[in-house]
C-alpha positions as CSV (number, residue, x, y, z in Angstrom):
1,X,188.5,33.4,-18.1
2,X,185.1,33.9,-16.5
3,X,183.6,37.4,-16.7
4,X,182.7,39.1,-13.5
5,X,179.1,40.3,-13.2
6,X,178.8,43.8,-11.7
7,X,175.7,44.8,-9.8
8,X,173.8,47.9,-11.1
9,X,174.4,49.7,-7.8
10,X,178.1,49.0,-8.2
11,X,178.1,50.6,-11.6
12,X,176.5,53.7,-10.2
13,X,179.1,53.9,-7.5
14,X,182.0,53.4,-9.9
15,X,180.8,56.4,-12.0
16,X,180.6,58.8,-9.0
17,X,183.3,60.2,-6.9
18,X,183.0,60.2,-3.1
19,X,181.7,63.8,-3.0
20,X,179.3,63.1,-5.9
21,X,178.0,60.1,-4.0
22,X,177.2,62.3,-1.0
23,X,175.5,64.8,-3.1
24,X,173.5,62.2,-5.0
25,X,172.5,60.6,-1.8
26,X,171.2,63.8,-0.4
27,X,169.3,64.6,-3.6
28,X,167.8,61.0,-3.6
29,X,166.8,61.5,0.0
30,X,165.1,64.8,-0.8
31,X,163.3,63.1,-3.8
32,X,162.1,60.3,-1.5
33,X,160.7,62.8,1.0
34,X,159.0,64.6,-1.9
35,X,157.5,61.3,-3.2
36,X,156.1,60.5,0.2
37,X,154.7,64.0,0.7
38,X,152.9,64.0,-2.7
39,X,151.5,60.5,-1.9
40,X,150.2,61.7,1.4
41,X,148.8,64.7,-0.3
42,X,146.8,62.4,-2.6
43,X,145.3,60.7,0.5
44,X,144.5,64.1,2.1
45,X,142.8,65.4,-1.1
46,X,140.6,62.3,-1.2
47,X,139.6,62.6,2.5
48,X,138.9,66.3,2.1
49,X,136.7,65.8,-1.0
50,X,134.8,62.9,0.6
51,X,134.1,64.8,3.8
52,X,132.6,67.7,1.6
53,X,130.4,65.3,-0.3
54,X,129.2,62.8,2.3
55,X,126.3,64.8,3.7
56,X,125.0,66.0,0.3
57,X,121.2,65.2,0.3
58,X,120.9,64.2,-3.3
59,X,122.5,61.7,-5.7
60,X,126.3,61.7,-6.3
61,X,125.7,59.0,-8.9
62,X,122.4,58.2,-10.6
63,X,122.2,54.7,-9.2
64,X,122.6,55.7,-5.5
65,X,118.9,56.3,-5.1
66,X,118.1,52.7,-6.1
67,X,120.7,51.5,-3.5
68,X,119.0,53.6,-0.8
69,X,115.6,52.0,-1.7
70,X,117.1,48.6,-1.2
71,X,118.4,49.6,2.2
72,X,115.0,50.8,3.0
73,X,113.6,47.4,2.2
74,X,116.0,45.8,4.7
75,X,114.8,48.2,7.4
76,X,111.2,47.5,6.6
77,X,111.8,43.7,6.7
78,X,110.9,43.2,3.0
79,X,112.7,40.6,0.8
80,X,115.5,41.8,-1.4
81,X,115.2,39.1,-4.0
82,X,111.6,38.6,-5.2
83,X,109.5,38.6,-8.3
84,X,110.4,41.7,-10.4
85,X,107.7,44.3,-11.0
86,X,107.4,48.1,-11.5
87,X,107.3,48.4,-7.7
88,X,110.7,46.8,-7.1
89,X,113.5,45.1,-9.0
90,X,116.6,43.9,-7.1
91,X,120.2,44.9,-8.1
92,X,122.4,42.1,-9.3
93,X,124.5,41.9,-6.2
94,X,124.7,39.9,-2.9
95,X,123.1,41.5,0.1
96,X,126.0,42.3,2.6
97,X,126.5,45.9,1.7
98,X,122.8,46.6,2.1
99,X,122.7,44.9,5.4
100,X,125.7,46.8,6.7
101,X,124.3,50.1,5.5
102,X,121.0,49.3,7.1
103,X,122.7,48.7,10.4
104,X,124.3,52.2,10.1
105,X,120.9,53.7,9.0
106,X,119.4,52.5,12.3
107,X,121.6,55.2,13.9
108,X,121.7,57.9,11.2
109,X,118.3,57.4,9.6
110,X,117.6,56.3,6.1
111,X,119.1,58.3,3.2
112,X,122.4,58.6,1.3
113,X,124.4,59.3,4.5
114,X,124.6,55.7,5.9
115,X,125.6,54.2,2.5
116,X,128.3,56.8,2.0
117,X,129.6,56.4,5.5
118,X,130.1,52.6,4.9
119,X,131.9,53.4,1.6
120,X,134.1,56.1,3.0
121,X,135.2,54.0,6.0
122,X,135.7,51.0,3.7
123,X,137.9,53.1,1.4
124,X,140.1,54.3,4.3
125,X,140.4,50.7,5.4
126,X,141.5,49.6,2.0
127,X,144.1,52.4,1.9
128,X,145.4,51.4,5.4
129,X,145.6,47.7,4.5
130,X,147.5,48.4,1.3
131,X,149.9,50.6,3.2
132,X,150.5,47.9,5.8
133,X,150.8,45.1,3.2
134,X,153.5,46.9,1.3
135,X,155.5,47.7,4.4
136,X,155.4,44.1,5.5
137,X,156.2,42.8,2.0
138,X,159.2,45.1,1.4
139,X,160.3,46.0,4.9
140,X,160.4,49.5,3.5
141,X,158.5,52.2,5.4
142,X,158.7,54.6,2.5
143,X,157.0,52.2,0.0
144,X,153.9,51.9,2.2
145,X,152.6,55.5,1.9
146,X,153.6,55.5,-1.8
147,X,151.3,52.6,-2.4
148,X,148.5,54.1,-0.5
149,X,148.9,57.5,-2.2
150,X,149.0,56.0,-5.6
151,X,145.7,54.2,-5.0
152,X,144.1,57.3,-3.5
153,X,145.2,59.3,-6.5
154,X,143.1,57.1,-8.8
155,X,140.0,58.5,-7.1
156,X,139.2,60.6,-10.1
157,X,139.9,57.7,-12.6
158,X,137.2,55.7,-11.0
159,X,134.6,58.4,-11.4
160,X,135.1,59.8,-7.9
161,X,133.6,56.5,-6.7
162,X,135.4,55.7,-3.4
163,X,132.8,57.4,-1.2
164,X,129.7,57.0,-3.3
165,X,126.8,55.0,-1.7
166,X,127.5,51.8,-3.6
167,X,129.1,48.6,-2.6
168,X,132.5,48.8,-4.4
169,X,134.6,50.2,-1.6
170,X,133.4,47.6,0.9
171,X,134.1,44.9,-1.6
172,X,137.6,46.2,-2.2
173,X,138.3,46.6,1.5
174,X,137.2,43.1,2.4
175,X,139.0,41.6,-0.6
176,X,142.3,43.4,0.3
177,X,141.9,42.3,3.9
178,X,141.5,38.7,3.0
179,X,144.5,38.8,0.7
180,X,146.7,40.6,3.2
181,X,145.8,38.2,6.0
182,X,146.3,35.3,3.6
183,X,149.8,36.4,3.2
184,X,150.3,36.0,7.0
185,X,148.3,32.9,7.5
186,X,150.2,29.8,8.5
187,X,147.8,27.3,10.2
188,X,144.3,25.9,9.7
189,X,142.7,28.4,12.1
190,X,144.2,31.4,10.3
191,X,143.2,29.9,6.9
192,X,139.6,29.5,8.1
193,X,139.5,33.1,9.2
194,X,140.9,34.2,5.8
195,X,138.3,32.1,4.1
196,X,135.5,33.7,6.1
197,X,136.6,37.3,5.2
198,X,137.0,36.2,1.5
199,X,133.4,34.9,1.7
200,X,132.2,38.3,3.1
201,X,133.9,40.0,0.1
202,X,132.1,37.6,-2.3
203,X,128.9,38.2,-0.3
204,X,129.3,41.9,-1.2
205,X,130.3,41.5,-4.8
206,X,130.6,38.2,-6.7
207,X,133.7,39.1,-8.6
208,X,135.7,38.9,-5.3
209,X,135.9,35.2,-6.0
210,X,138.1,35.8,-9.1
211,X,140.2,38.3,-7.1
212,X,141.2,35.9,-4.2
213,X,141.5,32.5,-5.9
214,X,144.9,32.9,-7.5
215,X,146.5,34.0,-4.3
216,X,144.8,31.3,-2.3
217,X,146.0,28.7,-4.7
218,X,149.5,29.9,-4.3
219,X,149.0,29.9,-0.5
220,X,147.9,26.3,-0.8
221,X,151.0,25.3,-2.7
222,X,153.4,27.0,-0.2
223,X,151.5,26.6,3.0
224,X,149.0,23.7,2.3
225,X,147.3,23.8,5.7
226,X,146.4,27.5,5.6
227,X,145.7,27.6,1.9
228,X,143.4,24.5,1.7
229,X,141.6,25.7,4.9
230,X,140.9,29.1,3.3
231,X,139.8,27.6,0.0
232,X,137.6,25.0,1.6
233,X,136.0,27.6,4.0
234,X,135.3,29.9,1.1
235,X,133.7,27.3,-1.1
236,X,131.6,25.8,1.7
237,X,130.2,29.2,2.7
238,X,129.5,30.2,-0.8
239,X,127.6,27.0,-1.7
240,X,125.7,26.9,1.6
241,X,124.6,30.6,1.4
242,X,123.5,30.2,-2.2
243,X,121.5,27.1,-1.5
244,X,119.9,28.6,1.6
245,X,119.0,32.0,0.1
246,X,117.9,30.4,-3.1
247,X,115.5,28.3,-1.2
248,X,114.2,31.2,0.9
249,X,113.6,33.4,-2.2
250,X,112.0,30.7,-4.5
251,X,115.0,30.8,-6.8
252,X,115.2,34.6,-7.2
253,X,118.5,35.0,-5.3
254,X,120.3,32.7,-7.8
255,X,118.6,34.5,-10.7
256,X,119.6,38.0,-9.7
257,X,123.1,37.2,-8.3
258,X,124.2,34.6,-10.9
259,X,121.9,34.0,-13.8
260,X,120.9,37.6,-14.8
261,X,124.4,39.0,-14.7
262,X,126.0,36.1,-16.6
263,X,123.3,36.6,-19.3
264,X,124.3,40.2,-20.0
265,X,126.1,41.1,-23.3
266,X,129.9,41.5,-23.4
267,X,132.0,44.4,-24.7
268,X,134.4,42.8,-27.2
269,X,136.5,45.9,-27.7
270,X,137.3,45.8,-23.9
271,X,139.3,42.6,-24.3
272,X,142.2,44.8,-25.2
273,X,140.8,48.2,-24.3
274,X,141.0,47.5,-20.6
275,X,144.8,47.0,-20.9
276,X,145.5,49.7,-23.4
277,X,143.2,52.4,-22.2
278,X,142.0,51.9,-18.6
279,X,145.5,50.9,-17.4
280,X,148.3,51.9,-19.7
281,X,146.9,55.1,-21.0
282,X,146.5,56.5,-17.5
283,X,149.3,54.7,-15.7
284,X,152.1,54.4,-18.2
285,X,154.8,55.8,-15.9
286,X,154.0,53.0,-13.4
287,X,154.1,50.5,-16.2
288,X,157.7,51.5,-17.1
289,X,158.7,51.5,-13.4
290,X,157.3,47.9,-13.0
291,X,159.0,46.8,-16.3
292,X,162.4,48.0,-15.2
293,X,162.0,46.4,-11.8
294,X,161.0,43.1,-13.5
295,X,164.2,43.2,-15.6
296,X,166.4,43.8,-12.5
297,X,164.6,41.0,-10.6
298,X,165.1,38.6,-13.5
299,X,168.8,39.5,-13.7
300,X,169.2,38.8,-10.0
301,X,167.3,35.5,-10.3
302,X,169.5,34.4,-13.1
303,X,172.7,35.1,-11.1
304,X,171.3,33.0,-8.2
305,X,170.9,29.9,-10.3
306,X,172.9,27.0,-9.4
307,X,176.1,26.3,-11.3
308,X,175.2,22.7,-11.4
309,X,171.7,23.1,-12.8
310,X,171.2,26.3,-14.9
311,X,167.8,25.1,-16.3
312,X,165.9,25.6,-13.0
313,X,165.9,29.0,-11.1
314,X,165.8,28.8,-7.4
315,X,162.4,29.6,-5.8
316,X,163.8,31.9,-3.1
317,X,162.6,35.0,-5.0
318,X,159.1,33.5,-5.3
319,X,158.8,31.9,-1.9
320,X,160.6,34.5,0.1
321,X,162.9,34.0,3.1
322,X,162.4,33.5,6.8
323,X,159.0,32.0,6.4
324,X,157.5,34.8,4.3
325,X,155.5,33.9,1.2
326,X,157.6,36.3,-0.9
327,X,156.8,38.0,-4.1
328,X,155.1,35.0,-5.6
329,X,152.0,35.5,-3.4
330,X,152.0,39.2,-4.1
331,X,152.1,38.6,-7.9
332,X,149.2,36.1,-7.6
333,X,147.2,38.7,-5.7
334,X,147.9,41.3,-8.3
335,X,146.9,38.9,-11.1
336,X,143.6,38.1,-9.3
337,X,142.7,41.8,-8.8
338,X,143.5,42.6,-12.4
339,X,141.4,39.7,-13.6
340,X,138.5,40.7,-11.4
341,X,138.5,44.2,-12.9
342,X,139.0,43.0,-16.4
343,X,136.0,40.6,-16.2
344,X,133.9,43.3,-14.8
345,X,134.9,45.7,-17.5
346,X,133.9,43.3,-20.2
347,X,130.3,43.5,-19.0
348,X,128.3,45.9,-21.2
349,X,126.8,47.7,-18.2
350,X,130.2,48.4,-16.6
351,X,131.5,51.8,-15.6
352,X,135.0,53.1,-14.4
353,X,134.1,52.2,-10.8
354,X,134.8,48.5,-11.6
355,X,138.4,49.4,-12.1
356,X,139.1,49.9,-8.4
357,X,140.6,46.4,-7.9
358,X,142.9,47.0,-10.9
359,X,144.1,50.3,-9.5
360,X,144.8,48.6,-6.2
361,X,146.8,46.0,-8.0
362,X,148.8,48.7,-9.9
363,X,149.5,50.6,-6.7
364,X,150.7,47.4,-5.0
365,X,152.9,46.3,-7.9
366,X,154.3,49.8,-8.4
367,X,155.2,50.1,-4.7
368,X,157.0,46.7,-4.8
369,X,159.0,47.9,-7.8
370,X,159.6,51.2,-6.2
371,X,161.1,49.6,-3.1
372,X,163.3,47.2,-5.1
373,X,164.8,49.9,-7.4
374,X,165.2,52.5,-4.7
375,X,167.7,50.2,-2.9
376,X,170.0,49.9,-5.9
377,X,171.8,53.2,-5.2
378,X,171.3,57.0,-5.2
379,X,170.8,57.5,-8.9
380,X,168.2,54.7,-9.3
381,X,166.4,56.0,-6.1
382,X,166.3,59.5,-7.6
383,X,164.9,58.1,-10.9
384,X,162.2,56.0,-9.4
385,X,161.1,58.8,-7.0
386,X,160.8,61.1,-10.0
387,X,158.6,58.6,-11.8
388,X,156.4,58.3,-8.8
389,X,156.0,62.0,-8.3
390,X,155.3,62.4,-12.1
391,X,152.6,59.7,-11.9
392,X,151.0,61.3,-8.9
393,X,151.1,64.7,-10.5
394,X,149.3,63.2,-13.6
395,X,146.6,61.6,-11.5
396,X,146.0,64.3,-8.9
397,X,143.2,66.6,-10.2
398,X,141.4,69.3,-8.3
399,X,138.1,67.8,-6.9
400,X,136.0,70.8,-8.0
401,X,134.1,68.7,-10.6
402,X,133.2,66.1,-8.0
403,X,131.9,68.6,-5.4
404,X,128.2,69.5,-5.5
405,X,127.6,73.2,-5.8
406,X,125.1,75.6,-4.1
407,X,123.2,75.5,-7.4
408,X,122.9,71.7,-7.1
409,X,121.4,72.0,-3.7
410,X,119.0,74.7,-4.8
411,X,117.9,72.5,-7.8
412,X,117.4,69.5,-5.5
413,X,115.2,71.4,-3.1
414,X,113.2,72.8,-6.1
415,X,112.8,69.3,-7.5
416,X,111.5,67.7,-4.3
417,X,109.1,70.7,-3.8
418,X,107.8,70.2,-7.3
419,X,107.3,66.5,-6.8
420,X,105.4,67.1,-3.6
421,X,103.0,69.4,-5.4
422,X,102.0,66.7,-7.9
423,X,99.1,64.3,-7.4
424,X,100.4,60.9,-6.4
425,X,101.7,58.3,-6.8
426,X,104.5,59.6,-8.9
427,X,106.9,57.4,-10.8
428,X,110.4,59.0,-11.1
429,X,111.8,56.1,-13.1
430,X,115.6,56.9,-13.0
431,X,115.6,58.3,-9.4
432,X,113.2,56.4,-7.2
433,X,114.5,57.8,-3.9
434,X,113.4,61.3,-4.9
435,X,109.8,60.0,-5.1
436,X,110.1,58.4,-1.7
437,X,111.5,61.7,-0.3
438,X,108.6,63.6,-1.7
439,X,106.1,61.1,-0.3
440,X,104.9,59.9,-3.7
441,X,105.6,56.2,-3.4
442,X,108.4,53.8,-4.0
443,X,109.2,52.2,-7.4
444,X,111.9,50.3,-9.2
445,X,115.0,51.9,-10.6
446,X,115.1,52.0,-14.4
447,X,118.5,50.5,-14.7
448,X,117.5,47.4,-12.7
449,X,114.4,47.0,-15.0
450,X,116.6,47.3,-18.1
451,X,119.1,44.8,-16.9
452,X,116.4,42.2,-16.4
453,X,114.8,42.8,-19.8
454,X,118.1,42.6,-21.8
455,X,119.5,39.5,-20.0
456,X,119.5,36.1,-21.7
457,X,118.3,34.6,-18.4
458,X,114.6,34.6,-19.5
459,X,112.8,33.9,-16.2
460,X,113.0,37.5,-15.0
461,X,112.3,39.1,-18.4
462,X,109.2,36.8,-18.9
463,X,107.7,37.8,-15.6
464,X,108.6,41.5,-15.9
465,X,107.2,41.8,-19.4
466,X,103.8,40.5,-18.2
467,X,103.7,42.8,-15.1
468,X,104.8,45.9,-17.0
469,X,102.0,45.7,-19.6
470,X,99.5,47.8,-17.7
471,X,101.7,48.7,-14.7
472,X,100.9,52.5,-14.5
473,X,97.2,51.8,-14.2
474,X,97.8,48.9,-11.8
475,X,99.8,51.1,-9.4
476,X,97.4,54.1,-10.0
477,X,100.4,56.3,-11.1
478,X,99.2,59.9,-11.6
479,X,102.5,61.4,-12.9
480,X,105.7,60.1,-14.5
481,X,109.0,61.9,-14.5
482,X,111.7,60.7,-17.0
483,X,115.2,61.8,-17.8
484,X,114.5,61.4,-21.6
485,X,111.4,61.4,-23.7
486,X,109.4,58.2,-23.4
487,X,110.6,55.1,-25.3
488,X,110.5,51.3,-24.9
489,X,108.0,49.5,-22.7
490,X,106.6,52.7,-21.1
491,X,105.9,54.7,-24.3
492,X,102.6,53.0,-25.2
493,X,101.1,53.4,-21.7
494,X,102.1,57.1,-21.6
495,X,100.6,57.6,-25.1
496,X,97.3,56.1,-24.1
497,X,96.7,57.7,-20.6
498,X,99.2,60.6,-20.1
499,X,100.1,63.9,-21.7
500,X,103.5,65.5,-21.8
501,X,103.5,68.7,-19.7
502,X,105.1,71.8,-21.5
503,X,108.7,72.6,-20.6
504,X,110.7,70.7,-18.0
505,X,109.7,69.7,-14.4
506,X,112.1,72.3,-12.9
507,X,113.9,75.4,-14.3
508,X,117.3,74.0,-13.4
509,X,117.8,70.2,-13.7
510,X,119.3,68.4,-10.8
511,X,122.3,66.4,-12.2
512,X,124.6,64.1,-10.3
513,X,128.0,65.7,-10.0
514,X,129.7,62.5,-11.3
515,X,128.7,59.3,-13.1
516,X,125.9,59.4,-15.7
517,X,124.8,63.0,-16.2
518,X,121.1,62.4,-16.3
519,X,118.4,64.3,-14.5
520,X,114.6,64.2,-13.9
521,X,113.5,66.4,-16.8
522,X,110.2,65.5,-18.6
523,X,106.8,65.4,-16.7
524,X,103.9,63.3,-18.0
525,X,100.5,63.9,-16.3
526,X,97.5,61.5,-16.4
527,X,94.8,62.7,-18.7
């Protein structure tokens, strides 16, 4: 006699009386409303925090100043990829974010504001696209805000990075848009459009290529015309832009964007640390939610297998119905986003901001699981809503630590005034934009110099080592401000020609609210 399989939802109904089912349904409905409200609260908290930080006139992260200097070069018509020197060293990224920020700066003026505006709008676009993606994938209007709220709640995990004047939010927004439109693409024209947007994502940050390829390959398998058009367009634009910019910059574009970054050391402990710490340690409730949903999905797929051939499951769950790509494309997109964050995290210079694609992937996957489990019945819906609320409560933190204080603004004004009083030019090695603000000249950011010197790509290091040898005299530097006491390549020049001033440059150091807690501290004056 053949056993009858009972659906999980049927089991839940069998254990409840009619009255109990009504009560459970009402409780599950209330829990669903609570989950949506908490998710929306996470979005509101992020927007409120960003709006209170966006006009802050000093660095939110210690690398912001270098990014502003690059935008200033765009406005001045200077090359972004050129021979490295103490005057300027490029960051290791493609130029799109700098160009977009420069366009905004034409209206707002140069400074931190245009860069942060681009990041803030991009982050809102990413949240909106994720919301829409999940609603389309699940046909569940509740799952959309849950996905968006879960991603917004990771704002603190990324180091409060969504609105910082760096390229990550624009890269995430463009990557998500390309993946979302790829899910809808059916013909060659739509595939070409998707490939163009994916190229723009890669033209913002190189790792976008890793993020989009798995989903595009899946698209090519299910919808060959759209998928092959997207992949071909992406490859052609990447190759053409690299060849053209490399020719225009005498090879420096390829050096900074490809060679230098690939020559950086790797963090071996991050091979597993990314999965055990960055993801599971902070998102373990979502991990359990996704795991249970995977078991339920596997059980349903098993039941759908043909009685005549039990060795091959049907592809409906992967390909979807009524022309949709189904969960297979979504899982390929999740895999690409996770791999992009993982590869970035393995780089020795990485910080929590590179985890943004991974947190998007986790929010997307969790929302898909949430929608599937919520439809099994009142009790499963209550359970999954409780998990989502618990996860959001764990992630939501008061943004006080991320907000600049009145003391920070006072310290910033004091620092700029002190710099203006010094004889120029003045080299503020870790915060070059402060020197520009004070009218004391523009110089390279120390992190960009360090990345060149420690890379296995020797072309930049060979040139920079030669030009740094007597660089302070060459640029007639009269004062040097460092975050730490002199070491490395600059120590010898300071010992010969400069003297350390007593005390610190200001009474209260100006520290970035988030990121690396460094500050202009020690003042060296020319003898």
